[in-house]
N, C-alpha and C positions, 0 to 999 in steps of 0.2 A: 503492498498500500504506499501510496505518496501521502506526506503528511507535512502541513505548513504549519510550525509552531512558533507561537510569540514566546518570550521572555526565556530564552533556552539560554540564557547566560546567568539566569537565576538559580535558587535553590531546588524549585520545582520542576522548574520548564528543563533545569538542565538533566535531574536526575530522569524524567520522563524520556529526554532524547537520546541517552544513551541508552534506554531498555528499548526504546522501539528501535533503534539501531541493532540493537543484538538480536531482536527478535526479527531482524531482515527485512525492514521497512526504509523507505528511502525519506528523510529528513532534509526540507527546507526551511531554514529559520530566520523570524528578524531577528537584526544586528545593526546599531544604532553608531557603531562606533569600529576602532582597529581592534583593540583589546576583546570585543566581542568577537569579530572576526575569525582570531585567533581562538579564541576558547570552541566557538561552534565548528570550527573546522578537526582542531583536535579531537572532539567528539565522533568524528565522523559522520556530520552533516554539513550542509551547503547554508554559507551568511547569504543574506537577502539583504541590501543595505538600503533600509527606510525603518519608519516608529509608525508611530499609533496615529500619530497627525497627518503622516503623507502616505499612509499605507493602501493601494488599491487592488484591484484584480488583476493586475498584470503581474504584482509583486507574489502573490498567491501561485498564480500560473496554473498546472493542470494538476495539481496535487487533488486528493480523492476527498481529505478532511483537514481539518483546521481544528488545532489543540492551543487554547487561548490560556498561557500561564499569565501574563504579563500584567502588572498592577501598580496602581501607587500604593506602597505600605509603608511609607517613613512614618516615623512617628510624629514627625511637625514639618511645617510647610505652610505656605501658602494655601487657606480654605480650596481656593481653584483649582490646586495641583489634583487633588483627588477627584472631584469631580473631570476635570480636561481629562485624565488618562483613565480612569475606573468607568466612567460614564458615555464621553462623546467618544473616548477609543476605543471601548466595545461596540457603541452603535458603529463606527466608521468600518471596524473589522466586519462585522455583522454584514452591513453594505457589500464591501468586497469578497466578501466569501459567496454570500448569492449571485452578484456578477462574474464570480469565476465558475460558477456551475456544483461549488461545494454541495455534499448531499449529506454531509454528518458535520456537527459542529459539538465541541468539547470546552468545557467554558469551567476554570478552575475556579469555584465560588469560594463560600467560608460561612461558618456558623454567623460571622459577625452581621450578614446580612438580616439576622434575627433577632439583634441587640440593639436597645434601649439603656441598657445599664442597670435591667433587671435581673432578678435571679433566674434561672431556668434547670428546669426539672425532669428529667425524662422526656425531653420534647423531640417531636418526629418531623415530617416535611411539611403535614398541616401546620404548623405553628406558624402566624403570620408575618411576613418579611415588614423589616423598620425601615421606609424608604426615609423614614422623616427623623431618625435618631439623632441625638445629638452631636453623637460622635462623627465626624466627618468620613471615615472609613468606613465605620458601617452602614452609613445612610448610602453611600456611592456603590458600595457592594449590593447593596441589595438594591437599588437601581438600574445597576448593571445586569443582575440576574433577572429582572423583569422584562429588560428588552428580550434577552436570550432565550427566553423560556414562551415569552409571546412570538418570536418568530419563528418557533416548532411549527413545523410541518409534517406530514407524510412523506414529500419530496424534500426537505432542508430539516432534517431530525437535530436537534439542539438537545444536548445534555450538561445539566448542570451538578458538578461534585462538590460536594461542601466538608472539607478537612475543618478538624477543628485541632488548634497548638499543634502546628508541623513541626516534628522534630526529627532527628537522626543526623547521621554525617554528612556533614557538606551546609550545616546550617550556616545561613548567611547573615541570618537577623538574629535570633532570639539569644541564642546563645553569646554570639559575641556582646550584644548588650548585655547580658549576664556579668560577662569578664570585664568591661568596659564600666558599669557601674560600682563592683565591686574594687576594680582596682583604683578608683576614685574616692574609694570611702563611704559612698554614697547608699550603698545597698541598706534595703530595709524591707522585711515582710509586710504584709497588711493582716490586719486580725491574725498573725500569726501561721499565713500560709494555708489556713483551715478548710479556704473554699474547694469544693470537688470539682475537676475538671473532667473531661473528656478528650479525649488525644488524637492523635494520627501520626503513626510512626511514616517516614517519607517511602519506606517499602511497600506500607500499604496503598498508601494514594499510589504509588506507580502502577500496584497492582489494580486499582481498581481501573483506572486511566484505559491498561491493556482492554479490560472487559467491556468498556465502555466503546469501543472501537466496533463493537459490533450487538453489544446488547445495550437494553433502557429503551425508555419509552420517551419519545418526542417531547418538549416542552415539561420536562421533568427533573426535579432536583433529590440529589440524593446525599445522603450523609454518610461519610467513609471514616468509619474511627477503630480505633484499637478495643481490644475485649477489656468493658468493666471502667471502671472510674477511679481516678486517684488525687490526692490532694495536690495544690498547686505546690506545697512545700517538698512535697516526695517528688513530682514532676523535675522540678526546677535544682531541688538539693541533686538528684540523681545526676543530671545534665552537669553540672557546674562540677562535680566530683569527677567526670571522665575529662576534666582540665585540670584536675589538682585542687580545685579550688573547695576551701570550708567557707560558704557564707555566714557571717555573724549571725546572731538571733536574734539583734534588737527587731521588735513590730511597732506601727502604728496603729490605732483604730481607722475600720474604716470611713467614718464619719470626718476625720482628718485628714485621711488622704484625698478624698474627695475633694475638700475645701484647699487643701495645698494643692493640687493639680490646677485645679482651677486660678487659683491666685496666680502661679507659676507661668500660664498662660498666659493669662491678663496680663503681666508683668511685661512676656516678650514681646506681646501685641504692641503694646501699650508705648513701648520704649524701643521699638524696633530693636530687640536684642540679638544679636548673633550667635550661632548654633542651637542646640535644643535644649529646653527645659530641663531641671533635674527628674521633674514629674510631669508629666500628662493627664489630661480629664482621662484620657482611653487607656492608658498603664495603669492609674488606679482603679479605673473599675475592669480591666481585665483580671488583676491581681486580687483582687477581693469578694467577686461574684462567684455564684457555682452555675457551673453553664454543663449539664450534665444531657445527652443527647441518644437516641436511639436509631441504628441503624439497620432497624429490618425491611424496611425499602430496598434498601442497595444489596441484602444478602436474597433477598427474592427476585428482584428482577434482572440484577446484574449479575448472579452468582457469587458475589463477593463475599469472602471472610479473609479474617487477616493473616498474612503470609508471616509474619513475626507478633511476637507478644512485647508485651514493654520489658518485662522481667529480663529475655533475653535480647531486645534493644537496649536496655542501659548497659548491659555485658557488654556489647560489640560495640558501641560507643566509646568506651574507653581506648579499645584496641584499635579501631579506625582515626584517632586523633591524631595530627599529625604532629 
């Protein structure tokens, strides 16, 4: 199969690209710069110089399927950055895919699409989206998912995969952030890290992507999860340990974290400060809210089951660190 991938130089897109090539597929991947060109070629894929603002049907070419992994996932930035990349970028990619005659479109979504700051327990895909979430990342991922699912037809099959708390070897977001905060002396738990969370090991997400190449119902979303739920503290402590990091025990209450995140954001925007605030509203929320999900639909309609459990994943993570 010929597959066009966005976000191939990132954590999810890179892992998916390597797996697709290993299974005999031909991959062409969106690339915005020389460094991305090199990474994409090293994986065995062909870089195509474009971005989500300029992408057209010509860039997609004669591909059979589009895998959309690119998104603006930064912790901080101009408010319009999330909308421009996550919503307008997805809208443009859908139009280009239809123009190129693509038959199947797989969108890497997220549980954030249902999040407005509430605790979530045992939610499945019937749980309502949150396009008006106060958190720009959550709101724009919900809006992007709405576009993808609305575009689905029998002739143009659109599938949304929703991982939660993606982790594993090659992580370019969460584990580096933990390292940075710890090195700066700024690490603190919220409510002692007691919040429960579902999670998604990168190998399990890549497996779900391979299943979605041919399975799933058009216009549907699927949670893709590890077995069971764990506390935020258990997950992050295990990840940090893979780098030899022992995180301090200090903790702040949830209401204090929420207020501090809001205060930091106000200060950074009001005074146009450089860099990322030490705490954002979104980070405070993620660290303190329960988010336990159900993946029965993926198991039934995609034939999904985890290929690695969390305990083994944590053991492997330490072995695979550079």
